[in-house]
C-alpha positions in Angstrom: 0.0 0.1 0.0 2.7 2.5 0.7 4.2 1.9 -2.7 0.9 3.0 -4.2 0.3 6.1 -2.2 0.6 9.5 -3.7 2.8 10.9 -0.7 5.3 7.9 -0.4 5.9 7.9 -4.1 7.5 11.1 -3.5 9.5 10.4 -0.6 13.3 9.9 -0.7 14.7 6.4 -0.3 15.7 7.2 3.3 12.5 8.7 4.4 10.6 5.7 2.9 12.7 3.3 4.5 12.1 5.0 7.9 8.5 4.8 7.3 8.4 1.3 6.3 10.5 0.5 9.4 8.0 2.4 12.0 4.8 1.7 10.4 2.7 -1.3 11.8 -0.2 -3.2 10.7 -3.3 -4.2 12.8 -6.4 -5.9 12.1 -9.9 -4.6 13.2 -13.0 -6.7 13.3 -16.4 -5.7 11.8 -18.3 -3.4 14.2 -15.2 -2.5 16.3 -14.0 0.8 17.0 -10.8 1.7 15.6 -10.7 4.8 17.8 -13.0 6.7 20.0 -14.1 10.3 20.6 -11.9 11.5 23.4 -8.8 9.3 22.7 -5.5 10.7 22.7 -4.2 11.0 19.0 -1.1 9.0 18.6 -1.1 7.6 15.1 -2.0 8.5 11.3 -4.0 5.6 10.2 -4.3 4.1 6.7 -7.0 1.7 5.2 -5.1 -1.2 3.5 -8.1 -3.3 3.1 -11.6 -2.6 4.6 -14.3 0.1 5.0 -14.2 2.6 7.8 -17.0 5.0 9.1 -16.2 8.2 10.7 -19.1 9.6 13.1 -20.0 11.2 16.2 -23.0 10.6 18.5 -25.0 13.9 19.7 -26.0 14.6 23.2 -29.3 13.3 22.3 -28.0 10.1 21.2 -28.3 10.5 17.6 -25.4 9.2 15.4 -24.0 11.6 13.0 -22.1 10.1 9.9 -19.2 12.3 8.7 -17.5 10.1 5.9 -16.6 6.9 4.8 -13.0 5.6 4.4 -12.1 3.0 1.9 -9.0 1.1 0.9 -6.0 3.7 0.1 -7.4 6.2 2.5 -5.8 7.9 5.6 -7.3 9.6 8.3 -6.4 11.8 11.4 -4.0 14.3 9.7 -5.5 17.3 11.0 -6.0 15.7 14.6 -2.2 15.1 14.7 -1.4 18.6 14.5 -3.6 19.6 17.5 -2.6 18.6 21.2 -6.3 17.6 22.1 -8.5 14.6 22.2 -10.2 13.1 19.1 -13.3 14.7 18.1 -15.0 11.7 16.4 -15.4 8.0 16.6 -13.9 5.6 13.6 -15.7 2.3 13.3 -15.0 -0.6 11.0 -18.0 -1.4 8.9 -16.2 -4.7 7.9 -13.2 -6.9 8.8 -10.3 -4.3 7.9 -6.5 -4.2 8.1 -5.2 -0.9 8.8 -1.6 0.8 8.8 -0.5 3.0 11.8 2.2 5.7 11.4 3.3 6.8 14.8 2.9 10.6 15.6 6.8 11.1 15.8 7.3 9.6 12.2 4.6 11.9 11.0 5.8 15.0 12.6 9.2 14.0 11.2 7.9 13.9 7.5 6.4 17.3 8.0 9.8 18.7 9.3 11.8 17.0 6.3 9.5 16.4 3.1 8.0 19.2 1.2 6.0 16.7 -1.2 4.5 15.4 1.9 3.5 18.8 3.2 1.9 19.5 -0.3 0.0 16.2 -0.1 -1.4 17.0 3.3 -2.5 20.6 2.1 -4.4 19.3 -0.6 -5.8 16.3 1.5 -6.9 18.8 4.1 -8.6 21.0 1.5 -10.3 18.1 0.0 -11.6 17.0 3.4 -12.7 20.5 4.2 -14.7 20.5 0.9 -16.2 17.2 1.9 -17.5 18.1 5.1 -19.1 21.5 3.5 -20.8 19.2 1.0 -22.0 16.8 4.1 -23.6 19.7 5.8 -25.5 20.7 2.6 -26.8 17.3 1.8 -27.7 16.4 5.3 -29.7 19.7 5.6 -31.1 20.2 2.1 -31.4 16.7 0.2 -33.6 14.1 0.5 -32.7 10.3 1.1 -32.0 9.4 -2.4 -29.7 12.4 -3.2 -28.0 11.9 0.2 -27.3 8.2 -0.7 -25.9 9.4 -4.1 -23.8 12.0 -2.6 -22.5 9.6 0.1 -21.4 7.1 -2.7 -19.7 9.8 -4.8 -17.7 11.0 -1.7 -16.3 7.6 -1.6 -14.5 8.4 -5.1 -12.1 11.0 -4.1 -8.5 10.4 -5.7 -6.8 12.0 -2.5 -9.1 10.6 0.2 -9.6 7.2 -1.0 -6.9 6.7 -3.9 -7.2 2.8 -3.9 -11.1 2.6 -4.4 -12.2 1.4 -8.0 -15.5 1.9 -9.9 -16.4 -1.6 -9.0 -17.4 -0.9 -5.3 -17.6 -4.1 -3.0 -20.2 -2.7 -0.5 -23.5 -3.8 1.0 -26.6 -2.0 1.4 -26.3 -2.1 5.2 -23.0 -0.3 4.7 -24.3 2.2 2.5 -27.1 2.9 5.0 -24.4 3.3 7.9 -22.4 5.8 5.8 -25.3 7.8 4.6 -27.2 7.8 7.9 -30.4 5.8 6.6 -31.7 2.2 7.0 -30.7 -0.6 4.9 -34.4 -0.6 3.5 -34.3 3.0 2.7 -30.7 2.8 1.0 -32.0 0.0 -1.0 -34.9 2.0 -2.3 -32.4 4.8 -3.2 -30.3 2.5 -5.0 -33.2 1.4 -7.1 -33.8 5.0 -8.0 -30.1 5.6 -8.8 -29.9 2.4 -11.1 -33.1 3.5 -13.0 -31.2 7.0 -13.6 -28.5 5.0 -15.1 -26.0 6.0 -12.7 -25.1 2.7 -11.2 -25.7 -0.9 -11.6 -26.6 -3.0 -8.3 -25.3 -6.4 -7.9 -25.3 -8.7 -5.1 -22.7 -7.3 -2.5 -21.5 -4.6 -4.9 -22.1 -1.7 -7.2 -20.8 -0.7 -10.4 -20.7 3.0 -10.7 -21.6 4.1 -14.4 -21.7 8.1 -13.9 -19.6 9.6 -11.1 -20.5 13.1 -12.1 -24.2 12.1 -12.3 -23.9 10.9 -8.7 -22.2 14.1 -7.5 -24.9 16.2 -8.9 -28.1 14.2 -8.3 -31.0 15.9 -6.5 -33.7 13.5 -7.1 
């Protein structure tokens, strides 16, 4: 995975060697917490294989989903720059294999690699744009459009670079990511399929029109 990431390809041989020596792998079972709101932030986390959900629970007990993280994505880059507890939960929606970069390694790359800094600036900007769009579709769009935008958000070349247009994902996982029930997610997928934006197969979805998903309003 490291060899395929945008930021790792730009490292020097010495920098990449240190990263490879200090990053470690951990397997997380479906439904388990990767990290919890309030935890100390000690690692930058990459998704080698799997699917994660970034979310938080409101004081009223409502779960608010922020984003999905698929293979190739990394999370927590902004949190590592702050000396404060994590502000959100991250849960594995399926059995996942994750890469953990210790905070000292991450900060060392910030100090020594201009390309790594450029990558992070772009990633933070993409993350900000994603969260702005999430606020929009949560407040303004009906469920079909929310599911469409949620799926489209997974196909960001910086945030989830390892994902392909044939997405292995269940309707329950889509419901978890979009804040809808599995049944409502299924209804939305039928609408999006009839619109020619995707094709639904058992346990997977083939994206036919990514731009159409990003602009779908119902």
